[in-house]
C-alpha positions as CSV (number, residue, x, y, z in Angstrom):
1,M,11.5,-42.8,-89.1
2,L,14.6,-43.3,-91.4
3,H,13.7,-45.9,-94.3
4,T,16.3,-47.5,-96.6
5,E,15.4,-48.8,-99.9
6,I,13.0,-51.9,-100.0
7,L,14.9,-54.9,-99.4
8,Q,12.4,-57.3,-100.8
9,L,8.9,-57.1,-102.3
10,S,6.9,-60.3,-101.4
11,I,3.6,-60.8,-103.4
12,G,1.8,-63.4,-101.3
13,D,4.8,-65.9,-101.4
14,A,3.3,-69.2,-100.0
15,I,5.6,-70.5,-97.2
16,P,5.3,-74.2,-96.9
17,E,4.4,-75.6,-93.4
18,R,7.7,-77.6,-93.3
19,R,9.6,-74.4,-93.0
20,F,8.1,-73.8,-89.4
21,N,10.1,-76.2,-87.3
22,A,10.4,-76.2,-83.4
23,R,12.8,-73.4,-83.5
24,A,10.3,-71.1,-85.3
25,H,8.8,-68.2,-83.6
26,Q,5.0,-68.2,-83.1
27,G,3.0,-65.5,-81.2
28,E,0.5,-62.9,-81.2
29,S,0.7,-59.1,-81.3
30,N,-1.8,-56.4,-81.8
31,L,-1.8,-54.6,-85.0
32,L,-4.1,-51.5,-85.2
33,G,-6.1,-52.8,-82.2
34,K,-6.5,-56.3,-83.8
35,P,-4.8,-59.5,-82.5
36,V,-2.7,-61.0,-85.3
37,R,-0.8,-64.3,-85.2
38,F,2.6,-64.4,-86.3
39,R,4.8,-67.2,-87.5
40,V,8.4,-66.5,-88.2
41,T,10.6,-69.4,-89.5
42,E,14.0,-70.2,-88.0
43,A,15.8,-69.0,-90.9
44,A,14.1,-65.6,-90.6
45,V,14.8,-65.5,-86.8
46,R,18.5,-66.3,-87.5
47,A,18.5,-63.5,-90.3
48,L,17.2,-60.9,-87.9
49,S,19.8,-61.8,-85.3
50,E,22.6,-61.4,-87.9
51,S,21.1,-58.0,-89.3
52,R,22.5,-54.8,-88.1
53,S,19.1,-53.1,-88.8
54,Q,15.6,-53.4,-87.7
55,I,13.4,-54.9,-90.2
56,L,9.8,-53.6,-91.0
57,A,7.5,-55.8,-92.9
58,Q,4.8,-53.3,-94.4
59,L,1.7,-55.3,-95.2
60,E,-0.2,-53.7,-98.1
61,L,-3.6,-54.4,-99.1
62,Y,-3.5,-52.8,-102.6
63,F,-6.6,-51.7,-104.3
64,S,-6.4,-51.1,-108.1
65,C,-8.3,-52.3,-111.1
66,L,-7.8,-55.6,-108.9
67,V,-6.9,-56.3,-105.3
68,R,-3.5,-57.4,-104.4
69,K,-1.9,-58.5,-101.1
70,Q,1.9,-57.6,-100.9
71,I,4.6,-57.2,-98.2
72,R,7.5,-54.8,-98.5
73,F,10.4,-55.6,-96.3
74,C,12.5,-52.5,-95.3
75,E,15.4,-51.5,-93.0
76,F,14.5,-48.9,-90.8
77,T,16.1,-47.0,-87.7
78,G,15.1,-44.8,-85.0
79,D,11.7,-44.1,-83.2
80,T,8.8,-43.0,-85.3
81,P,5.4,-41.2,-84.3
82,R,3.8,-44.3,-86.3
83,Q,5.4,-46.9,-84.1
84,A,2.3,-47.1,-82.0
85,E,0.7,-48.4,-85.3
86,M,3.2,-51.2,-85.7
87,A,3.2,-54.6,-84.2
88,H,6.5,-55.6,-82.4
89,V,6.9,-59.3,-83.3
90,L,10.6,-59.9,-82.4
91,P,13.5,-57.9,-81.3
92,D,14.2,-55.9,-84.6
93,L,11.1,-57.2,-86.4
94,Y,8.1,-54.8,-86.7
95,V,5.0,-55.1,-89.0
96,S,2.8,-52.5,-90.2
97,F,-0.5,-52.5,-92.3
98,S,-1.8,-50.0,-94.7
99,A,-4.7,-50.0,-97.4
100,V,-3.6,-48.1,-100.6
101,S,-5.1,-47.5,-104.0
102,T,-3.8,-46.3,-107.4
103,Q,-4.7,-42.9,-108.2
104,H,-6.1,-44.1,-111.4
105,C,-6.5,-47.3,-113.3
106,R,-4.9,-46.6,-116.5
107,I,-1.9,-48.7,-115.7
108,A,-0.6,-48.7,-119.4
109,E,-0.1,-44.9,-119.0
110,V,2.2,-45.1,-116.2
111,D,5.9,-45.9,-116.5
112,G,7.1,-47.9,-113.5
113,K,4.9,-48.5,-110.4
114,P,1.9,-46.4,-110.6
115,P,1.4,-43.6,-107.9
116,V,-0.6,-44.7,-104.9
117,E,-2.2,-42.9,-102.2
118,A,-3.5,-44.1,-98.7
119,L,-7.2,-45.0,-98.5
120,P,-8.9,-43.3,-95.6
121,V,-9.9,-46.3,-93.6
122,K,-12.2,-45.5,-90.6
123,Q,-11.9,-49.0,-89.1
124,P,-8.4,-50.4,-90.3
125,G,-9.0,-53.4,-87.9
126,L,-11.6,-54.7,-90.4
127,F,-8.9,-54.9,-93.1
128,V,-5.9,-56.1,-90.8
129,P,-5.2,-59.8,-91.5
130,D,-5.6,-62.6,-89.0
131,W,-2.2,-64.1,-89.6
132,V,1.2,-63.3,-91.0
133,K,4.0,-65.7,-92.0
134,I,7.6,-64.4,-92.5
135,D,10.5,-66.4,-93.9
136,F,14.1,-65.8,-95.0
137,K,15.3,-68.2,-97.9
138,A,18.1,-68.0,-100.2
139,G,19.1,-64.4,-99.0
140,K,15.6,-63.1,-99.5
141,W,12.7,-61.9,-97.3
142,A,9.3,-63.7,-98.1
143,G,6.0,-63.3,-96.5
144,E,2.4,-64.0,-96.6
145,Y,-0.7,-63.0,-94.9
146,G,-4.3,-64.0,-94.8
147,F,-7.8,-63.8,-93.3
148,E,-9.8,-66.6,-91.4
149,R,-12.9,-67.8,-93.1
150,T,-16.0,-67.2,-90.9
151,T,-19.3,-68.7,-91.6
């Protein structure tokens, strides 16, 4: 898979419900064997149709000294062996999920982003979110994801 640089990094940007009008996309797709509900605003659908590249929204559950959710939006081209691990949401929009951890928690000793490594998750479906929202506003991709509460 050929990746270009990260287009945007979205750290749980809340997307207001009013952004999801009648022309927004709503659907469900499987991600690592788990059904996930996807909502994509009309603006994001339009940005996808105007883009010359496919977009990959990489959902990360980031474990460090704290836990953080983030979404990296990247352009990518070509087939990839890991494409089976992605959810195909819309033409030219794919979503992947990974759990990562910093190699150590001494953030003050690291210049820039601390090095991360993939966590060996035996049952990734337990960590995959229940829903994902994607938007495109003011020329930037934004997203959020979350989990349903169960009692």
